TORDOMI-102811 format. One record per atom (N, C-alpha, C): residue in three letters; x, z, y. Coordinates in pm, whole numbers, padded with zeros to 5 digits, always signed. Atoms other than C-alpha are relative to their C-alpha. Layout:
# residues N
ALAXZY
...
END
This chain:
# residues 261
UNK+00039-00136+00034
UNK+00067-02404+02281
UNK-00080+00060+00113
UNK+00089-00053-00103
UNK-00212-02229+02463
UNK+00050+00133+00051
UNK-00032-00129-00055
UNK-00174-01932+02692
UNK-00125+00067+00050
UNK+00132-00047-00042
UNK-00533-01809+02699
UNK-00003+00149+00029
UNK-00001-00145-00020
UNK-00450-01437+02684
UNK+00112+00035+00096
UNK-00106-00027-00097
UNK-00263-01333+03002
UNK+00089+00117-00042
UNK-00100-00103+00030
UNK+00056-01138+02928
UNK+00106-00009+00109
UNK-00099-00003-00109
UNK+00293-01030+03208
UNK+00116+00092-00036
UNK-00117-00085+00020
UNK+00641-00877+03215
UNK-00007+00118+00095
UNK+00000-00124-00076
UNK+00647-00514+03330
UNK+00142+00049+00027
UNK-00139-00046-00009
UNK+01015-00436+03266
UNK+00085-00078-00097
UNK-00060-00009-00134
UNK+01284-00541+03339
UNK-00051-00113+00089
UNK+00040+00103-00097
UNK+01227-00754+03651
UNK-00149-00028-00009
UNK+00145+00018+00007
UNK+00849-00704+03681
UNK-00045-00131+00063
UNK+00056+00126-00050
UNK+00651-01024+03731
UNK-00150-00001-00027
UNK+00146-00002+00017
UNK+00279-01050+03788
UNK-00054-00131-00056
UNK+00048+00128+00052
UNK+00251-01419+03694
UNK-00004+00004-00152
UNK+00009+00000+00147
UNK+00129-01458+03334
UNK+00109-00087-00062
UNK-00103+00073+00072
UNK+00391-01575+03087
UNK-00061-00112-00084
UNK+00043+00109+00087
UNK+00351-01910+02918
UNK+00053+00027-00141
UNK-00050-00015+00136
UNK+00403-01943+02544
UNK+00149-00033-00007
UNK-00142+00035-00001
UNK+00737-02112+02613
UNK+00085+00114+00055
UNK-00074-00114-00057
UNK+00847-01818+02831
UNK+00001+00118-00098
UNK+00005-00108+00100
UNK+00731-01569+02566
UNK+00098-00029-00114
UNK-00090+00037+00109
UNK+00919-01759+02296
UNK+00146+00021+00041
UNK-00136-00019-00049
UNK+01233-01749+02511
UNK+00035+00148+00012
UNK-00024-00144-00011
UNK+01194-01373+02572
UNK+00034+00061-00136
UNK-00025-00054+00134
UNK+01179-01299+02199
UNK+00116-00075-00066
UNK-00112+00084+00041
UNK+01401-01589+02094
UNK+00044+00016-00144
UNK-00068-00006+00129
UNK+01616-01642+01788
UNK+00142+00049+00024
UNK-00135-00056-00016
UNK+01939-01447+01745
UNK+00105-00103-00040
UNK-00109+00091+00033
UNK+02277-01617+01718
UNK+00076+00044-00125
UNK-00057-00045+00126
UNK+02351-01436+01392
UNK-00117+00045-00089
UNK+00109-00048+00086
UNK+02146-01320+01087
UNK-00067+00122+00060
UNK+00075-00096-00079
UNK+01872-01098+01220
UNK-00130+00037-00072
UNK+00126-00049+00057
UNK+01586-00882+01085
UNK-00082+00066+00109
UNK+00095-00051-00100
UNK+01296-00825+01324
UNK-00119+00059-00074
UNK+00118-00065+00057
UNK+01013-00584+01237
UNK-00110-00001+00106
UNK+00112+00006-00094
UNK+00669-00622+01396
UNK-00114+00089-00048
UNK+00110-00090+00032
UNK+00399-00353+01405
UNK-00091+00016+00121
UNK+00094-00042-00105
UNK+00092-00249+01604
UNK-00042+00142-00031
UNK+00044-00138+00021
UNK-00009+00114+01657
UNK-00090+00044+00115
UNK+00078-00063-00108
UNK-00250+00328+01857
UNK+00094+00084+00085
UNK-00087-00082-00085
UNK-00120+00545+02141
UNK+00031+00135-00063
UNK-00032-00124+00070
UNK-00136+00846+01909
UNK+00069-00026-00133
UNK-00090+00027+00111
UNK+00075+00672+01648
UNK-00062-00051-00128
UNK+00064+00047+00123
UNK-00180+00546+01395
UNK+00036-00145-00027
UNK-00035+00136+00039
UNK-00089+00233+01203
UNK-00124-00079-00046
UNK+00124+00066+00041
UNK-00448+00158+01094
UNK-00120+00069+00064
UNK+00131-00055-00033
UNK-00811+00210+01195
UNK-00092-00041-00114
UNK+00082+00027+00120
UNK-01052+00242+00902
UNK+00082-00068-00108
UNK-00093+00040+00106
UNK-00751+00175+00677
UNK+00056-00141+00014
UNK-00051+00135-00020
UNK-00672-00169+00822
UNK+00065-00012+00137
UNK-00068+00020-00128
UNK-00430-00278+01096
UNK-00080-00088+00094
UNK+00078+00091-00084
UNK-00682-00536+01219
UNK-00079+00074+00108
UNK+00074-00077-00099
UNK-00870-00258+01400
UNK+00080+00034+00123
UNK-00088-00028-00113
UNK-00571-00215+01631
UNK+00043-00127+00073
UNK-00054+00124-00053
UNK-00489-00580+01695
UNK-00103-00075+00084
UNK+00086+00079-00089
UNK-00639-00768+01992
UNK+00057-00138+00021
UNK-00041+00138-00021
UNK-00597-01117+02129
UNK+00145-00011+00049
UNK-00138+00007-00048
UNK-00270-01043+02312
UNK+00098+00023-00115
UNK-00087-00027+00115
UNK-00114-00893+02000
UNK+00003-00118-00095
UNK+00005+00115+00091
UNK-00231-01188+01791
UNK+00080-00118+00056
UNK-00077+00108-00062
UNK-00073-01427+02041
UNK+00150+00019-00027
UNK-00141-00027+00025
UNK+00269-01259+02013
UNK+00028-00005-00151
UNK-00013+00004+00147
UNK+00218-01217+01635
UNK+00025-00143-00046
UNK-00017+00140+00038
UNK+00181-01595+01603
UNK+00131-00058+00047
UNK-00128+00050-00052
UNK+00483-01666+01822
UNK+00118+00053-00081
UNK-00110-00054+00080
UNK+00703-01433+01618
UNK+00009-00072-00134
UNK-00002+00079+00124
UNK+00600-01619+01303
UNK+00061-00137+00025
UNK-00055+00130-00033
UNK+00689-01943+01476
UNK+00153+00005+00007
UNK-00144-00012-00024
UNK+01040-01814+01552
UNK+00082+00030-00125
UNK-00076-00049+00115
UNK+01135-01689+01206
UNK+00023-00107-00106
UNK-00025+00083+00117
UNK+01283-01855+00898
UNK-00076+00054-00121
UNK+00067-00063+00112
UNK+01136-01605+00654
UNK-00088+00114+00046
UNK+00097-00105-00034
UNK+00831-01375+00677
UNK-00004+00100-00115
UNK-00015-00101+00104
UNK+00892-01053+00480
UNK-00116+00099+00005
UNK+00112-00094+00006
UNK+00604-00833+00362
UNK+00003+00071-00134
UNK+00008-00076+00124
UNK+00560-00558+00105
UNK-00123-00044-00080
UNK+00110+00043+00087
UNK+00338-00634-00195
UNK-00128+00076+00030
UNK+00120-00079-00029
UNK+00101-00347-00107
UNK-00072-00049+00124
UNK+00060+00053-00123
UNK+00044-00483+00243
UNK-00060-00137-00026
UNK+00052+00132+00035
UNK+00000-00835+00105
UNK-00135+00011-00069
UNK+00127-00019+00072
UNK-00273-00710-00130
UNK-00106+00061+00091
UNK+00100-00076-00077
UNK-00443-00464+00105
UNK-00054-00079+00119
UNK+00043+00074-00118
UNK-00452-00687+00412
UNK-00054-00139-00036
UNK+00056+00128+00045
UNK-00557-00989+00203
UNK+00069-00121+00059
UNK-00075+00112-00057
UNK-00280-01223+00313
UNK-00043-00133-00062
UNK+00018+00137+00044
UNK-00364-01590+00294
UNK+00131-00074+00014
UNK-00122+00080-00015
UNK-00118-01876+00316
UNK+00053+00013+00142
UNK-00064-00011-00131
UNK+00131-01857+00604
UNK+00003-00140+00062
UNK+00009+00131-00064
UNK+00034-02152+00822
UNK+00007+00016+00152
UNK-00015+00000-00145
UNK+00098-02240+01187
UNK-00080-00115+00059
UNK+00069+00108-00071
UNK-00087-02449+01444
UNK+00094-00119+00017
UNK-00082+00120-00018
UNK+00033-02805+01506
UNK+00098+00016+00116
UNK-00101-00017-00106
UNK+00192-02716+01845
UNK+00117+00089-00042
UNK-00108-00087+00044
UNK+00391-02438+01680
UNK+00085-00068-00107
UNK-00079+00077+00096
UNK+00495-02664+01394
UNK+00087-00102+00074
UNK-00077+00095-00080
UNK+00604-02920+01654
UNK+00120+00069+00064
UNK-00111-00077-00059
UNK+00815-02652+01827
UNK+00109+00020-00103
UNK-00099-00023+00105
UNK+00985-02577+01497
UNK+00075-00130-00032
UNK-00068+00127+00026
UNK+01056-02944+01431
UNK+00099-00033+00111
UNK-00087+00030-00114
UNK+01202-02983+01780
UNK+00127+00086-00002
UNK-00115-00090+00004
UNK+01435-02690+01711
UNK+00071-00005-00136
UNK-00071+00021+00125
UNK+01550-02820+01372
UNK-00037+00094-00112
UNK+00045-00094+00102
UNK+01346-02575+01163
UNK-00100-00067-00093
UNK+00106+00043+00089
UNK+01123-02628+00863
UNK-00135+00024+00069
UNK+00130-00011-00069
UNK+00757-02671+00965
UNK-00063+00138-00016
UNK+00058-00131+00026
UNK+00661-02337+00810
UNK+00109+00099-00041
UNK-00093-00100+00054
UNK+00849-02011+00752
UNK-00031+00025-00147
UNK+00017-00033+00141
UNK+00898-01900+00392
UNK-00050+00143-00014
UNK+00050-00134+00028
UNK+00690-01604+00274
UNK+00092+00067-00102
UNK-00084-00080+00090
UNK+00907-01332+00114
UNK-00073+00130-00028
UNK+00074-00119+00040
UNK+00728-01058-00081
UNK+00096+00096-00070
UNK-00083-00103+00064
UNK+00903-00732-00175
UNK-00089+00079-00095
UNK+00085-00065+00100
UNK+00762-00591-00499
UNK+00085+00053-00114
UNK-00075-00059+00111
UNK+00924-00346-00741
UNK-00071-00020-00134
UNK+00078+00006+00124
UNK+00643-00381-00997
UNK-00047-00139-00038
UNK+00056+00136+00017
UNK+00543-00751-00957
UNK-00149+00005-00031
UNK+00146-00007+00012
UNK+00180-00637-00944
UNK-00061-00093+00105
UNK+00042+00103-00094
UNK+00079-00960-00774
UNK-00093-00098-00070
UNK+00097+00096+00052
UNK-00203-01210-00819
UNK+00041-00141+00041
UNK-00042+00136-00037
UNK-00078-01569-00836
UNK-00112-00085+00059
UNK+00112+00074-00056
UNK-00428-01684-00739
UNK-00028+00036+00145
UNK+00019-00036-00140
UNK-00411-01506-00401
UNK+00048-00114+00089
UNK-00031+00113-00087
UNK-00402-01757-00116
UNK+00143-00004+00048
UNK-00139-00006-00046
UNK-00059-01637-00003
UNK+00093-00075-00095
UNK-00079+00074+00099
UNK+00077-01792-00325
UNK-00062-00136-00032
UNK+00064+00122+00052
UNK-00178-02047-00445
UNK-00012-00109+00105
UNK+00020+00099-00106
UNK-00219-02216-00106
UNK+00119-00007+00095
UNK-00117-00006-00088
UNK+00131-02167+00033
UNK+00055-00140+00029
UNK-00059+00130-00033
UNK+00275-02468+00222
UNK+00148-00008-00039
UNK-00140-00009+00045
UNK+00626-02350+00122
UNK+00002+00100-00115
UNK-00003-00088+00116
UNK+00702-02193-00216
UNK+00053+00138+00038
UNK-00044-00135-00038
UNK+00720-01813-00161
UNK+00113+00050-00089
UNK-00105-00070+00074
UNK+01007-01589-00273
UNK-00045+00144-00020
UNK+00035-00138+00030
UNK+00965-01248-00437
UNK+00127+00076-00033
UNK-00114-00088+00028
UNK+01234-00977-00422
UNK-00048+00113-00090
UNK+00039-00104+00093
UNK+01212-00741-00719
UNK+00124+00055-00069
UNK-00109-00057+00077
UNK+01424-00527-00952
UNK+00020-00071-00132
UNK-00035+00066+00126
UNK+01568-00610-01291
UNK-00104+00019-00110
UNK+00086-00034+00114
UNK+01300-00447-01508
UNK-00141-00058+00008
UNK+00140+00042-00016
UNK+00972-00582-01366
UNK-00026-00133-00070
UNK+00040+00122+00068
UNK+00789-00846-01569
UNK-00110-00069+00081
UNK+00102+00069-00079
UNK+00594-01112-01378
UNK-00127-00024-00081
UNK+00124+00031+00070
UNK+00226-01158-01466
UNK-00009-00150-00027
UNK+00013+00142+00031
UNK+00118-01490-01618
UNK-00033-00082+00126
UNK+00027+00092-00110
UNK+00129-01773-01365
UNK+00077+00026+00126
UNK-00066-00032-00127
UNK+00337-01598-01099
UNK+00121-00091+00024
UNK-00120+00083-00019
UNK+00658-01793-01159
UNK-00034-00148+00020
UNK+00042+00137-00027
UNK+00455-02114-01134
UNK-00024-00024+00148
UNK+00033+00015-00143
UNK+00374-02044-00767
UNK+00102+00066+00091
UNK-00099-00070-00082
UNK+00677-01840-00649
UNK+00130+00013-00076
UNK-00131-00026+00061
UNK+01049-01788-00713
UNK+00027+00150+00002
UNK-00030-00143+00012
UNK+01140-01440-00838
UNK+00151+00021+00011
UNK-00142-00031-00022
UNK+01474-01304-00709
UNK+00023+00145-00040
UNK-00024-00136+00048
UNK+01608-00999-00893
UNK+00121+00058+00072
UNK-00107-00067-00074
UNK+01816-00758-00687
UNK-00022+00151-00009
UNK+00015-00143+00017
UNK+01855-00398-00798
UNK-00053+00035-00137
UNK+00050-00047+00128
UNK+01742-00185-01091
UNK-00148+00031+00006
UNK+00141-00039-00012
UNK+01417+00016-01077
UNK-00052-00027+00140
UNK+00037+00026-00140
UNK+01413-00023-00698
UNK+00062-00132+00046
UNK-00056+00122-00059
UNK+01469-00335-00494
UNK+00117+00038+00089
UNK-00116-00019-00087
UNK+01816-00341-00340
UNK-00020-00090+00122
UNK+00039+00080-00116
UNK+01712-00452+00008
UNK+00119-00069+00064
UNK-00118+00063-00061
UNK+02063-00517+00141
UNK+00042-00123-00082
UNK-00034+00114+00085
UNK+02137-00741-00159
UNK-00104-00110+00012
UNK+00107+00098-00015
UNK+01798-00909-00123
UNK+00012-00079+00128
UNK-00014+00069-00129
UNK+01854-00987+00244
UNK+00121-00093-00002
UNK-00118+00086+00010
UNK+02200-01122+00167
UNK-00032-00129-00076
UNK+00038+00118+00076
UNK+02049-01358-00090
UNK-00091-00092+00082
UNK+00086+00082-00087
UNK+01780-01473+00155
UNK+00085-00077+00100
UNK-00085+00066-00099
UNK+02049-01550+00410
UNK+00087-00107-00066
UNK-00075+00101+00072
UNK+02252-01734+00147
UNK-00086-00126-00018
UNK+00093+00112+00016
UNK+01943-01953+00105
UNK-00041-00062+00134
UNK+00026+00059-00130
UNK+01936-02028+00477
UNK-00106+00069+00082
UNK+00102-00073-00075
UNK+01676-01772+00588
UNK+00069+00108+00084
UNK-00079-00091-00081
UNK+01884-01615+00863
UNK-00081+00086+00094
UNK+00085-00073-00095
UNK+01605-01509+01100
UNK-00124+00048-00074
UNK+00107-00057+00082
UNK+01368-01273+00919
UNK-00093+00085+00085
UNK+00104-00079-00067
UNK+01042-01120+01042
UNK-00070+00082-00105
UNK+00070-00088+00093
UNK+00903-00817+00857
UNK-00128+00050+00064
UNK+00129-00046-00048
UNK+00533-00736+00897
UNK-00048+00125-00074
UNK+00038-00125+00064
UNK+00536-00415+00693
UNK-00017-00013-00150
UNK+00058-00116-00061
UNK+00409-00204+00550
UNK+00098+00112+00029
UNK-00081-00114-00042
UNK+00530+00143+00646
UNK+00110+00039-00098
UNK-00104-00039+00095
UNK+00717+00216+00323
UNK+00116-00100+00000
UNK-00108+00099-00008
UNK+00909-00110+00346
UNK+00081+00021+00128
UNK-00072-00026-00125
UNK+00994-00036+00710
UNK+00090+00121-00015
UNK-00082-00119+00021
UNK+01115+00311+00610
UNK+00122-00029-00086
UNK-00112+00034+00087
UNK+01331+00166+00334
UNK+00102-00088+00071
UNK-00090+00085-00076
UNK+01477-00099+00563
UNK+00079+00082+00101
UNK-00069-00089-00093
UNK+01559+00171+00819
UNK+00106+00081-00072
UNK-00094-00079+00077
UNK+01723+00385+00552
UNK+00122-00084-00041
UNK-00110+00090+00037
UNK+01932+00083+00446
UNK+00079-00048+00121
UNK-00064+00038-00126
UNK+02030+00032+00813
UNK+00013-00151+00015
UNK-00001+00146-00012
UNK+01935-00336+00812
UNK-00097-00049+00108
UNK+00096+00040-00105
UNK+01678-00334+01098
UNK+00076-00029+00129
UNK-00063+00039-00126
UNK+01802-00523+01403
UNK-00092+00018+00119
UNK+00093+00007-00112
UNK+01486-00519+01611
UNK-00138+00050-00044
UNK+00139-00040+00021
UNK+01140-00362+01639
UNK-00084-00051+00115
UNK+00100+00042-00097
UNK+00853-00531+01821
UNK-00125+00082-00026
UNK+00111-00094+00019
UNK+00579-00273+01873
UNK-00107-00024+00105
UNK+00115+00011-00088
UNK+00237-00340+02020
UNK-00073+00134+00001
UNK+00069-00129-00014
UNK+00071-00022+02154
UNK-00138-00026+00059
UNK+00138+00022-00040
UNK-00307-00038+02175
UNK-00054+00126+00068
UNK+00049-00118-00070
UNK-00478+00196+02429
UNK-00122+00061-00070
UNK+00105-00054+00085
UNK-00677+00375+02161
UNK+00049+00129-00064
UNK-00027-00122+00076
UNK-00684+00731+02025
UNK-00071-00013-00134
UNK+00059+00022+00133
UNK-00736+00676+01653
UNK-00038+00131-00067
UNK+00031-00127+00062
UNK-00745+01047+01569
UNK+00085+00023-00124
UNK-00079-00039+00116
UNK-00600+01225+01268
UNK-00038-00083-00123
UNK+00030+00063+00128
UNK-00574+01072+00924
UNK+00086-00118-00035
UNK-00078+00121+00030
UNK-00393+00742+00951
UNK+00149+00031-00002
UNK-00144-00017+00006
UNK-00024+00711+00867
UNK+00069-00059+00121
UNK-00083+00057-00105
UNK+00260+00612+01097
UNK+00048-00138-00043
UNK-00048+00133+00034
UNK+00427+00272+01111
UNK+00115+00005-00101
UNK-00107-00014+00098
UNK+00706+00411+00890
UNK-00031+00114-00095
UNK+00026-00101+00102
UNK+00698+00615+00569
UNK+00111-00007-00103
UNK-00099-00001+00107
UNK+00912+00713+00271
UNK+00100+00111+00017
UNK-00104-00103-00003
UNK+01231+00912+00228
UNK+00062+00011+00139
UNK-00065-00022-00129
UNK+01401+01067+00530
UNK+00133-00075+00006
UNK-00128+00070-00020
UNK+01698+00880+00678
UNK+00053+00036+00138
UNK-00057-00034-00130
UNK+01937+00927+00971
UNK-00066-00079+00113
UNK+00055+00074-00115
UNK+01806+00834+01317
UNK+00087-00120+00035
UNK-00071+00121-00041
UNK+01903+00488+01441
UNK-00036-00031+00144
UNK+00028+00034-00140
UNK+01937+00405+01810
UNK-00036-00147+00012
UNK+00046+00137-00020
UNK+01748+00094+01916
UNK-00047-00012+00145
UNK+00032+00003-00143
UNK+01755+00028+02294
UNK-00120-00090+00033
UNK+00114+00078-00049
UNK+01449-00101+02481
UNK+00050-00125+00071
UNK-00040+00127-00059
UNK+01478-00469+02581
UNK-00102-00054+00099
UNK+00100+00040-00098
UNK+01148-00551+02747
UNK-00134+00069-00027
UNK+00137-00052+00008
UNK+00796-00427+02817
UNK-00092-00105+00058
UNK+00101+00094-00044
UNK+00507-00670+02841
UNK-00135+00069-00002
UNK+00133-00061-00006
UNK+00146-00589+02925
UNK-00107-00108+00008
UNK+00119+00086-00009
UNK-00191-00757+02876
UNK-00100+00065+00094
UNK+00095-00049-00100
UNK-00485-00720+03113
UNK-00085+00115-00052
UNK+00082-00107+00055
UNK-00665-00484+02873
UNK+00079+00128-00026
UNK-00080-00121+00014
UNK-00381-00229+02884
UNK+00087+00005-00122
UNK-00088+00006+00117
UNK-00207-00333+02563
UNK+00144-00020+00046
UNK-00142+00013-00030
UNK+00171-00291+02582
UNK+00072-00061-00119
UNK-00083+00059+00105
UNK+00422-00498+02387
UNK+00145+00036+00030
UNK-00134-00054-00019
UNK+00759-00325+02350
UNK+00096-00066-00098
UNK-00102+00061+00087
UNK+01075-00487+02215
UNK+00126+00084+00007
UNK-00122-00078+00012
UNK+01368-00277+02095
UNK+00097-00077-00089
UNK-00096+00075+00081
UNK+01689-00433+01959
UNK+00139+00059+00012
UNK-00140-00042-00001
UNK+02047-00353+01867
UNK+00077-00070+00111
UNK-00089+00064-00096
UNK+02320-00426+02119
UNK+00066-00120-00066
UNK-00060+00123+00055
UNK+02460-00776+02074
UNK+00142+00023-00046
UNK-00140-00024+00035
UNK+02814-00637+02057
UNK+00015+00092-00121
UNK-00007-00090+00114
UNK+02724-00395+01777
UNK+00029-00079-00128
UNK-00029+00072+00125
UNK+02865-00494+01434
UNK-00129-00024-00078
UNK+00120+00027+00080
UNK+02604-00659+01207
UNK-00022+00109-00103
UNK+00029-00101+00100
UNK+02426-00415+00974
UNK+00029-00050-00141
UNK-00022+00038+00139
UNK+02459-00416+00597
UNK-00091-00116-00039
UNK+00081+00113+00046
UNK+02337-00732+00428
UNK-00002-00116+00095
UNK+00005+00107-00100
UNK+02401-00945+00735
UNK+00118-00094-00015
UNK-00105+00101+00021
UNK+02642-01189+00579
UNK-00034-00126+00076
UNK+00030+00123-00076
UNK+02676-01515+00772
UNK-00096-00089-00075
UNK+00097+00089+00061
UNK+02392-01755+00711
UNK+00070-00124-00054
UNK-00057+00121+00060
UNK+02461-02053+00489
UNK-00022-00119+00090
END
């Protein structure tokens, strides 16, 4: 795995020497119990997009950590709206990252998990049609899949009109997907927070004032505040900060965190 984009630890125990990919992977790591990690990038004034896309905020350092987090997870969770809007292709990893997964007893690729209440999805989109592992779709009881969708993905029903996220996560863990990475979007993050199932937030802060207009990394109905202590601060040479917040290890697992199969 390459380490072309220098990233250093700022806190705790500041170190000026750039971190290798192996050191970064160890810093983020895999939890010893079922775990939901959320990953977002934002501007310093809180915008989640520039010109309506998150790509305008993401640089090489963020992409490096983004790829490592995908390497570490069992399942990659994304909302249907984000999948459509950001034009997700198939979830694939480089050969060195696939080798890392094999060495650690993991499947070569994580499983894509799409959350969709309406099943307004295109089975011809690369995320489905070109997927190296058959994707899973969490939906409610009433939604009808479009023609061809069940040929390229497994539909898991959990909930009525809305997706019951705690039940959905429990089913994913029953299927062996204990380490989950959510890449958004904001409404899914808000719903996961409201369900109190978020264990960790990895937030990249780009030194950019995006101005008014863009939304925040979270959206939806109001929910009680949740404490999430800071675990580390990393920095790239261009001023990008990578912040990791996570629950205390001694804290009881959140809802939906049944032991992995």
